[in-house]
N, CA and C of each residue as an Amber inpcrd file, in Angstrom:
protein
   150
  33.4430000 -39.1510000  -7.5840000  33.4770000 -37.7850000  -7.0980000
  33.2770000 -36.7940000  -8.2450000  33.9390000 -37.0310000  -9.3570000
  33.8290000 -36.1320000 -10.5040000  32.3900000 -36.0770000 -11.0110000
  31.7300000 -37.2340000 -11.0390000  30.3510000 -37.2970000 -11.5080000
  29.4200000 -36.4770000 -10.6180000  29.6420000 -36.5150000  -9.3080000
  28.8350000 -35.7380000  -8.3670000  29.0310000 -34.2480000  -8.6280000
  30.2620000 -33.8480000  -8.8290000  30.5610000 -32.4420000  -9.0960000
  29.9150000 -31.9900000 -10.4040000  29.9590000 -32.8270000 -11.4180000
  29.3220000 -32.4780000 -12.6900000  27.8140000 -32.3200000 -12.5290000
  27.2120000 -33.1500000 -11.7020000  25.7730000 -33.0330000 -11.4510000
  25.4530000 -31.7380000 -10.7130000  26.3060000 -31.3500000  -9.7760000
  26.1150000 -30.0820000  -9.0650000  26.2320000 -28.9080000 -10.0320000
  27.2040000 -28.9880000 -10.9400000  27.3960000 -27.9320000 -11.9390000
  26.1570000 -27.8130000 -12.8190000  25.6650000 -28.9340000 -13.2940000
  24.4920000 -28.9180000 -14.1710000  23.2590000 -28.3840000 -13.4360000
  23.0680000 -28.7910000 -12.1950000  21.9250000 -28.3110000 -11.4070000
  22.0070000 -26.7980000 -11.2090000  23.1770000 -26.3100000 -10.8790000
  23.3750000 -24.8820000 -10.6540000  23.1620000 -24.0970000 -11.9470000
  23.6390000 -24.6320000 -13.0420000  23.4690000 -23.9810000 -14.3480000
  21.9840000 -23.8650000 -14.7020000  21.2490000 -24.9460000 -14.4900000
  19.8090000 -24.9220000 -14.7850000  19.0740000 -23.9400000 -13.8790000
  19.4700000 -23.9120000 -12.6200000  18.8620000 -22.9790000 -11.6730000
  19.1060000 -21.5330000 -12.1170000  20.3300000 -21.2470000 -12.5380000
  20.6690000 -19.8980000 -12.9770000  19.8530000 -19.5000000 -14.2060000
  19.6970000 -20.4000000 -15.1420000  18.9110000 -20.1140000 -16.3430000
  17.4550000 -19.8480000 -15.9770000  16.8930000 -20.6840000 -15.1140000
  15.4990000 -20.4940000 -14.6960000  15.3230000 -19.1540000 -13.9830000
  16.2570000 -18.8310000 -13.1060000  16.1840000 -17.5580000 -12.3930000
  16.2890000 -16.3750000 -13.3500000  17.1300000 -16.5080000 -14.3630000
  17.2970000 -15.3970000 -15.3080000  16.0160000 -15.1340000 -16.0900000
  15.2530000 -16.1920000 -16.3730000  13.9820000 -16.0030000 -17.0690000
  12.9480000 -15.3330000 -16.1690000  12.9510000 -15.6880000 -14.8980000
  11.9190000 -15.1530000 -14.0040000  12.2920000 -13.8230000 -13.3570000
  13.6000000 -13.5550000 -13.1890000  14.0220000 -12.3490000 -12.4710000
  14.8640000 -11.3810000 -13.3000000  15.3220000 -11.8100000 -14.4660000
  16.2020000 -10.9690000 -15.2770000  17.6660000 -11.2860000 -14.9960000
  18.4920000 -11.0220000 -15.9790000  19.9070000 -11.4020000 -15.8950000
  20.6910000 -10.6830000 -14.8100000  20.2670000  -9.4870000 -14.4560000
  21.0460000  -8.7070000 -13.4930000  20.5070000  -8.7870000 -12.0620000
  19.5390000  -9.6670000 -11.8270000  18.9830000  -9.7780000 -10.4740000
  20.0250000 -10.3630000  -9.5200000  19.8840000 -10.0360000  -8.2580000
  20.8190000 -10.5200000  -7.2410000  20.8250000 -12.0470000  -7.1700000
  19.6600000 -12.6670000  -7.3350000  19.5730000 -14.1310000  -7.2830000
  20.3970000 -14.7700000  -8.4030000  20.3220000 -14.1930000  -9.5920000
  21.0820000 -14.7250000 -10.7270000  22.5760000 -14.5050000 -10.5130000
  22.9440000 -13.3410000 -10.0370000  24.3590000 -13.0400000  -9.7940000
  24.9340000 -13.9930000  -8.7480000  24.2100000 -14.2320000  -7.6670000
  24.6920000 -15.1330000  -6.6230000  24.8110000 -16.5680000  -7.1430000
  23.8380000 -16.9980000  -7.9320000  23.8920000 -18.3440000  -8.5080000
  25.0490000 -18.4560000  -9.4920000  25.2990000 -17.4030000 -10.2420000
  26.4230000 -17.3800000 -11.1690000  27.7530000 -17.5140000 -10.4220000
  27.8630000 -16.8460000  -9.2980000  29.0870000 -16.9550000  -8.4910000
  29.2620000 -18.3690000  -7.9560000  28.1480000 -18.9810000  -7.5400000
  28.2100000 -20.3600000  -7.0620000  28.6450000 -21.2960000  -8.1970000
  28.1020000 -21.0630000  -9.3880000  28.4750000 -21.8610000 -10.5540000
  29.9530000 -21.6650000 -10.8910000  30.4270000 -20.4390000 -10.8340000
  31.8500000 -20.1650000 -11.0780000  32.7310000 -20.9540000 -10.1190000
  32.3470000 -20.9780000  -8.8490000  33.1330000 -21.7060000  -7.8520000
  33.1490000 -23.1990000  -8.1560000  32.0140000 -23.7410000  -8.5520000
  31.9520000 -25.1640000  -8.9040000  32.8050000 -25.4600000 -10.1350000
  32.7390000 -24.5870000 -11.1280000  33.5440000 -24.7810000 -12.3370000
  35.0370000 -24.6690000 -12.0390000  35.4020000 -23.7490000 -11.1650000
  36.8050000 -23.6250000 -10.7630000  37.2740000 -24.8850000 -10.0450000
  36.4320000 -25.4120000  -9.1750000  36.7740000 -26.6520000  -8.4670000
  36.9580000 -27.8000000  -9.4540000  36.0580000 -27.8960000 -10.4230000
  36.1570000 -28.9390000 -11.4350000  37.4560000 -28.8010000 -12.2280000
  37.7710000 -27.5870000 -12.6200000  38.9990000 -27.3370000 -13.3830000
  40.2370000 -27.7230000 -12.5780000  40.2580000 -27.3630000 -11.3040000
  41.4000000 -27.7260000 -10.4480000  41.5620000 -29.2380000 -10.3590000
  40.4570000 -29.9480000 -10.2490000  40.5260000 -31.4060000 -10.1340000
  40.9680000 -32.0510000 -11.4450000  40.5810000 -31.4650000 -12.5690000
  40.9800000 -32.0140000 -13.8620000  42.4600000 -31.7740000 -14.1400000
  42.9520000 -30.6020000 -13.7740000  44.3460000 -30.2410000 -14.0410000
  45.2740000 -30.8790000 -13.0160000  44.8920000 -30.7860000 -11.7610000
  45.7750000 -31.2360000 -10.6850000  45.4820000 -32.6120000 -10.2760000
């Protein structure tokens, strides 16, 4: 399960970086992807701690 979550985090991170190059850092697409990445990272942190 942890490995799947890490793969989702990495995919989302790469997507956000690609979007930032094509749309700029403040675009809505980048902001939404960043929020999705934050949620995944929070989930990962909860699973590691708890």
